mmCIF file as gemmi writes it, N, C-alpha and C atoms, coordinates in Angstrom:
data_model
loop_
_atom_site.group_PDB
_atom_site.id
_atom_site.type_symbol
_atom_site.label_atom_id
_atom_site.label_alt_id
_atom_site.label_comp_id
_atom_site.label_asym_id
_atom_site.label_entity_id
_atom_site.label_seq_id
_atom_site.pdbx_PDB_ins_code
_atom_site.Cartn_x
_atom_site.Cartn_y
_atom_site.Cartn_z
_atom_site.occupancy
_atom_site.B_iso_or_equiv
_atom_site.pdbx_formal_charge
_atom_site.auth_seq_id
_atom_site.auth_asym_id
_atom_site.pdbx_PDB_model_num
ATOM 1 N N . MET Axp A 1 ? 32.016 4.581 10.603 1 0 ? 1 A 1
ATOM 2 C CA . MET Axp A 1 ? 30.736 5.284 10.708 1 0 ? 1 A 1
ATOM 3 C C . MET Axp A 1 ? 30.313 5.288 12.185 1 0 ? 1 A 1
ATOM 4 N N . SER Axp A 2 ? 29.738 6.377 12.602 1 0 ? 2 A 1
ATOM 5 C CA . SER Axp A 2 ? 29.326 6.49 14.029 1 0 ? 2 A 1
ATOM 6 C C . SER Axp A 2 ? 27.925 5.843 14.21 1 0 ? 2 A 1
ATOM 7 N N . LYS Axp A 3 ? 27.63 5.403 15.39 1 0 ? 3 A 1
ATOM 8 C CA . LYS Axp A 3 ? 26.342 4.864 15.67 1 0 ? 3 A 1
ATOM 9 C C . LYS Axp A 3 ? 25.318 6.011 15.72 1 0 ? 3 A 1
ATOM 10 N N . PRO Axp A 4 ? 24.075 5.733 15.293 1 0 ? 4 A 1
ATOM 11 C CA . PRO Axp A 4 ? 23.064 6.803 15.319 1 0 ? 4 A 1
ATOM 12 C C . PRO Axp A 4 ? 22.78 7.098 16.789 1 0 ? 4 A 1
ATOM 13 N N . THR Axp A 5 ? 22.467 8.435 16.99 1 0 ? 5 A 1
ATOM 14 C CA . THR Axp A 5 ? 22.097 8.837 18.336 1 0 ? 5 A 1
ATOM 15 C C . THR Axp A 5 ? 20.681 8.295 18.653 1 0 ? 5 A 1
ATOM 16 N N . LYS Axp A 6 ? 20.272 8.507 19.886 1 0 ? 6 A 1
ATOM 17 C CA . LYS Axp A 6 ? 18.934 8.018 20.272 1 0 ? 6 A 1
ATOM 18 C C . LYS Axp A 6 ? 17.874 8.748 19.488 1 0 ? 6 A 1
ATOM 19 N N . ALA Axp A 7 ? 18.023 10.074 19.303 1 0 ? 7 A 1
ATOM 20 C CA . ALA Axp A 7 ? 17.004 10.838 18.54 1 0 ? 7 A 1
ATOM 21 C C . ALA Axp A 7 ? 16.99 10.352 17.1 1 0 ? 7 A 1
ATOM 22 N N . GLU Axp A 8 ? 18.179 10.146 16.52 1 0 ? 8 A 1
ATOM 23 C CA . GLU Axp A 8 ? 18.084 9.678 15.138 1 0 ? 8 A 1
ATOM 24 C C . GLU Axp A 8 ? 17.474 8.284 15.014 1 0 ? 8 A 1
ATOM 25 N N . LYS Axp A 9 ? 17.7 7.444 16.009 1 0 ? 9 A 1
ATOM 26 C CA . LYS Axp A 9 ? 17.117 6.112 15.927 1 0 ? 9 A 1
ATOM 27 C C . LYS Axp A 9 ? 15.57 6.27 16.074 1 0 ? 9 A 1
ATOM 28 N N . LEU Axp A 10 ? 15.121 7.102 16.934 1 0 ? 10 A 1
ATOM 29 C CA . LEU Axp A 10 ? 13.586 7.397 17.052 1 0 ? 10 A 1
ATOM 30 C C . LEU Axp A 10 ? 13.043 7.857 15.762 1 0 ? 10 A 1
ATOM 31 N N . ILE Axp A 11 ? 13.749 8.761 15.072 1 0 ? 11 A 1
ATOM 32 C CA . ILE Axp A 11 ? 13.288 9.337 13.82 1 0 ? 11 A 1
ATOM 33 C C . ILE Axp A 11 ? 13.206 8.192 12.807 1 0 ? 11 A 1
ATOM 34 N N . GLN Axp A 12 ? 14.247 7.389 12.72 1 0 ? 12 A 1
ATOM 35 C CA . GLN Axp A 12 ? 14.293 6.28 11.776 1 0 ? 12 A 1
ATOM 36 C C . GLN Axp A 12 ? 13.167 5.316 11.977 1 0 ? 12 A 1
ATOM 37 N N . ASP Axp A 13 ? 12.928 5.019 13.249 1 0 ? 13 A 1
ATOM 38 C CA . ASP Axp A 13 ? 11.79 4.055 13.626 1 0 ? 13 A 1
ATOM 39 C C . ASP Axp A 13 ? 10.454 4.668 13.18 1 0 ? 13 A 1
ATOM 40 N N . LYS Axp A 14 ? 10.3 6.007 13.369 1 0 ? 14 A 1
ATOM 41 C CA . LYS Axp A 14 ? 9.013 6.654 13.003 1 0 ? 14 A 1
ATOM 42 C C . LYS Axp A 14 ? 8.866 6.623 11.537 1 0 ? 14 A 1
ATOM 43 N N . VAL Axp A 15 ? 9.905 6.934 10.839 1 0 ? 15 A 1
ATOM 44 C CA . VAL Axp A 15 ? 9.824 6.861 9.342 1 0 ? 15 A 1
ATOM 45 C C . VAL Axp A 15 ? 9.529 5.469 8.845 1 0 ? 15 A 1
ATOM 46 N N . SER Axp A 16 ? 10.236 4.514 9.457 1 0 ? 16 A 1
ATOM 47 C CA . SER Axp A 16 ? 9.989 3.085 9.073 1 0 ? 16 A 1
ATOM 48 C C . SER Axp A 16 ? 8.464 2.726 9.25 1 0 ? 16 A 1
ATOM 49 N N . ARG Axp A 17 ? 7.933 3.175 10.464 1 0 ? 17 A 1
ATOM 50 C CA . ARG Axp A 17 ? 6.53 2.823 10.66 1 0 ? 17 A 1
ATOM 51 C C . ARG Axp A 17 ? 5.629 3.536 9.697 1 0 ? 17 A 1
ATOM 52 N N . GLU Axp A 18 ? 5.922 4.778 9.351 1 0 ? 18 A 1
ATOM 53 C CA . GLU Axp A 18 ? 5.117 5.47 8.334 1 0 ? 18 A 1
ATOM 54 C C . GLU Axp A 18 ? 5.263 4.852 6.955 1 0 ? 18 A 1
ATOM 55 N N . GLU Axp A 19 ? 6.492 4.448 6.606 1 0 ? 19 A 1
ATOM 56 C CA . GLU Axp A 19 ? 6.638 3.786 5.366 1 0 ? 19 A 1
ATOM 57 C C . GLU Axp A 19 ? 5.886 2.435 5.26 1 0 ? 19 A 1
ATOM 58 N N . MET Axp A 20 ? 5.911 1.737 6.438 1 0 ? 20 A 1
ATOM 59 C CA . MET Axp A 20 ? 5.189 0.473 6.436 1 0 ? 20 A 1
ATOM 60 C C . MET Axp A 20 ? 3.693 0.647 6.314 1 0 ? 20 A 1
ATOM 61 N N . ALA Axp A 21 ? 3.204 1.688 6.942 1 0 ? 21 A 1
ATOM 62 C CA . ALA Axp A 21 ? 1.769 2.05 6.906 1 0 ? 21 A 1
ATOM 63 C C . ALA Axp A 21 ? 1.456 2.421 5.425 1 0 ? 21 A 1
ATOM 64 N N . ALA Axp A 22 ? 2.247 3.204 4.821 1 0 ? 22 A 1
ATOM 65 C CA . ALA Axp A 22 ? 1.991 3.633 3.455 1 0 ? 22 A 1
ATOM 66 C C . ALA Axp A 22 ? 1.988 2.368 2.54 1 0 ? 22 A 1
ATOM 67 N N . MET Axp A 23 ? 2.97 1.467 2.737 1 0 ? 23 A 1
ATOM 68 C CA . MET Axp A 23 ? 3.007 0.271 1.95 1 0 ? 23 A 1
ATOM 69 C C . MET Axp A 23 ? 1.711 -0.567 2.121 1 0 ? 23 A 1
ATOM 70 N N . LYS Axp A 24 ? 1.264 -0.631 3.358 1 0 ? 24 A 1
ATOM 71 C CA . LYS Axp A 24 ? 0.011 -1.37 3.666 1 0 ? 24 A 1
ATOM 72 C C . LYS Axp A 24 ? -1.152 -0.772 2.929 1 0 ? 24 A 1
ATOM 73 N N . ARG Axp A 25 ? -1.263 0.606 2.998 1 0 ? 25 A 1
ATOM 74 C CA . ARG Axp A 25 ? -2.368 1.241 2.269 1 0 ? 25 A 1
ATOM 75 C C . ARG Axp A 25 ? -2.309 1.015 0.784 1 0 ? 25 A 1
ATOM 76 N N . ALA Axp A 26 ? -1.047 1.015 0.264 1 0 ? 26 A 1
ATOM 77 C CA . ALA Axp A 26 ? -0.833 0.711 -1.185 1 0 ? 26 A 1
ATOM 78 C C . ALA Axp A 26 ? -1.328 -0.67 -1.563 1 0 ? 26 A 1
ATOM 79 N N . ARG Axp A 27 ? -0.981 -1.629 -0.701 1 0 ? 27 A 1
ATOM 80 C CA . ARG Axp A 27 ? -1.444 -3.019 -0.949 1 0 ? 27 A 1
ATOM 81 C C . ARG Axp A 27 ? -2.923 -3.18 -0.915 1 0 ? 27 A 1
ATOM 82 N N . GLU Axp A 28 ? -3.584 -2.488 0.054 1 0 ? 28 A 1
ATOM 83 C CA . GLU Axp A 28 ? -5.038 -2.497 0.139 1 0 ? 28 A 1
ATOM 84 C C . GLU Axp A 28 ? -5.642 -1.89 -1.121 1 0 ? 28 A 1
ATOM 85 N N . ASN Axp A 29 ? -5.102 -0.78 -1.544 1 0 ? 29 A 1
ATOM 86 C CA . ASN Axp A 29 ? -5.572 -0.028 -2.754 1 0 ? 29 A 1
ATOM 87 C C . ASN Axp A 29 ? -5.477 -0.975 -3.946 1 0 ? 29 A 1
ATOM 88 N N . ASN Axp A 30 ? -4.27 -1.719 -4.051 1 0 ? 30 A 1
ATOM 89 C CA . ASN Axp A 30 ? -4.057 -2.519 -5.122 1 0 ? 30 A 1
ATOM 90 C C . ASN Axp A 30 ? -5.111 -3.676 -5.152 1 0 ? 30 A 1
ATOM 91 N N . LYS Axp A 31 ? -5.404 -4.265 -4.013 1 0 ? 31 A 1
ATOM 92 C CA . LYS Axp A 31 ? -6.433 -5.328 -3.9 1 0 ? 31 A 1
ATOM 93 C C . LYS Axp A 31 ? -7.793 -4.802 -4.388 1 0 ? 31 A 1
ATOM 94 N N . GLU Axp A 32 ? -8.174 -3.585 -3.893 1 0 ? 32 A 1
ATOM 95 C CA . GLU Axp A 32 ? -9.416 -3.004 -4.299 1 0 ? 32 A 1
ATOM 96 C C . GLU Axp A 32 ? -9.436 -2.69 -5.798 1 0 ? 32 A 1
ATOM 97 N N . THR Axp A 33 ? -8.394 -2.243 -6.364 1 0 ? 33 A 1
ATOM 98 C CA . THR Axp A 33 ? -8.313 -1.967 -7.814 1 0 ? 33 A 1
ATOM 99 C C . THR Axp A 33 ? -8.46 -3.21 -8.615 1 0 ? 33 A 1
ATOM 100 N N . LYS Axp A 34 ? -7.741 -4.292 -8.17 1 0 ? 34 A 1
ATOM 101 C CA . LYS Axp A 34 ? -7.866 -5.554 -8.88 1 0 ? 34 A 1
ATOM 102 C C . LYS Axp A 34 ? -9.272 -6.084 -8.828 1 0 ? 34 A 1
ATOM 103 N N . TYR Axp A 35 ? -9.874 -5.997 -7.692 1 0 ? 35 A 1
ATOM 104 C CA . TYR Axp A 35 ? -11.315 -6.438 -7.546 1 0 ? 35 A 1
ATOM 105 C C . TYR Axp A 35 ? -12.175 -5.635 -8.481 1 0 ? 35 A 1
ATOM 106 N N . PHE Axp A 36 ? -12.017 -4.357 -8.445 1 0 ? 36 A 1
ATOM 107 C CA . PHE Axp A 36 ? -12.846 -3.434 -9.32 1 0 ? 36 A 1
ATOM 108 C C . PHE Axp A 36 ? -12.691 -3.872 -10.795 1 0 ? 36 A 1
ATOM 109 N N . HIS Axp A 37 ? -11.472 -4.059 -11.255 1 0 ? 37 A 1
ATOM 110 C CA . HIS Axp A 37 ? -11.248 -4.417 -12.651 1 0 ? 37 A 1
ATOM 111 C C . HIS Axp A 37 ? -11.948 -5.756 -12.965 1 0 ? 37 A 1
ATOM 112 N N . LYS Axp A 38 ? -11.81 -6.695 -12.029 1 0 ? 38 A 1
ATOM 113 C CA . LYS Axp A 38 ? -12.403 -8.012 -12.259 1 0 ? 38 A 1
ATOM 114 C C . LYS Axp A 38 ? -13.889 -7.863 -12.396 1 0 ? 38 A 1
ATOM 115 N N . GLU Axp A 39 ? -14.572 -7.146 -11.461 1 0 ? 39 A 1
ATOM 116 C CA . GLU Axp A 39 ? -16.017 -6.965 -11.491 1 0 ? 39 A 1
ATOM 117 C C . GLU Axp A 39 ? -16.365 -6.137 -12.768 1 0 ? 39 A 1
ATOM 118 N N . PHE Axp A 40 ? -15.624 -5.132 -13.056 1 0 ? 40 A 1
ATOM 119 C CA . PHE Axp A 40 ? -15.919 -4.272 -14.238 1 0 ? 40 A 1
ATOM 120 C C . PHE Axp A 40 ? -15.927 -5.19 -15.518 1 0 ? 40 A 1
ATOM 121 N N . HIS Axp A 41 ? -14.944 -5.982 -15.642 1 0 ? 41 A 1
ATOM 122 C CA . HIS Axp A 41 ? -14.894 -6.832 -16.87 1 0 ? 41 A 1
ATOM 123 C C . HIS Axp A 41 ? -16.015 -7.856 -16.877 1 0 ? 41 A 1
ATOM 124 N N . LYS Axp A 42 ? -16.435 -8.341 -15.756 1 0 ? 42 A 1
ATOM 125 C CA . LYS Axp A 42 ? -17.574 -9.247 -15.696 1 0 ? 42 A 1
ATOM 126 C C . LYS Axp A 42 ? -18.828 -8.52 -16.177 1 0 ? 42 A 1
ATOM 127 N N . GLN Axp A 43 ? -19.043 -7.261 -15.714 1 0 ? 43 A 1
ATOM 128 C CA . GLN Axp A 43 ? -20.188 -6.517 -16.108 1 0 ? 43 A 1
ATOM 129 C C . GLN Axp A 43 ? -20.186 -6.17 -17.622 1 0 ? 43 A 1
ATOM 130 N N . ILE Axp A 44 ? -19.058 -5.892 -18.128 1 0 ? 44 A 1
ATOM 131 C CA . ILE Axp A 44 ? -18.891 -5.604 -19.564 1 0 ? 44 A 1
ATOM 132 C C . ILE Axp A 44 ? -19.261 -6.825 -20.355 1 0 ? 44 A 1
ATOM 133 N N . ALA Axp A 45 ? -18.737 -7.99 -19.89 1 0 ? 45 A 1
ATOM 134 C CA . ALA Axp A 45 ? -19.085 -9.299 -20.558 1 0 ? 45 A 1
ATOM 135 C C . ALA Axp A 45 ? -20.55 -9.548 -20.557 1 0 ? 45 A 1
ATOM 136 N N . ARG Axp A 46 ? -21.235 -9.226 -19.465 1 0 ? 46 A 1
ATOM 137 C CA . ARG Axp A 46 ? -22.726 -9.393 -19.353 1 0 ? 46 A 1
ATOM 138 C C . ARG Axp A 46 ? -23.425 -8.499 -20.322 1 0 ? 46 A 1
ATOM 139 N N . LEU Axp A 47 ? -22.896 -7.26 -20.533 1 0 ? 47 A 1
ATOM 140 C CA . LEU Axp A 47 ? -23.541 -6.371 -21.422 1 0 ? 47 A 1
ATOM 141 C C . LEU Axp A 47 ? -23.489 -6.851 -22.849 1 0 ? 47 A 1
ATOM 142 N N . GLY Axp A 48 ? -22.399 -7.518 -23.202 1 0 ? 48 A 1
ATOM 143 C CA . GLY Axp A 48 ? -22.2 -7.982 -24.591 1 0 ? 48 A 1
ATOM 144 C C . GLY Axp A 48 ? -23.127 -9.167 -24.928 1 0 ? 48 A 1
ATOM 145 N N . LYS Axp A 49 ? -23.677 -9.755 -23.969 1 0 ? 49 A 1
ATOM 146 C CA . LYS Axp A 49 ? -24.553 -10.981 -24.244 1 0 ? 49 A 1
ATOM 147 C C . LYS Axp A 49 ? -25.899 -10.594 -24.615 1 0 ? 49 A 1
């Protein structure tokens, strides 16, 4: 296999950074979703009392 050219390497780095940013956003969304569900269930439990 040939070594990637400089342009290909730059493209790969850019894609990697974009993927890492997307994964970071996904993790943040997951944390927010978990927090929302936790608070939602607390409120539902309070309504039942």
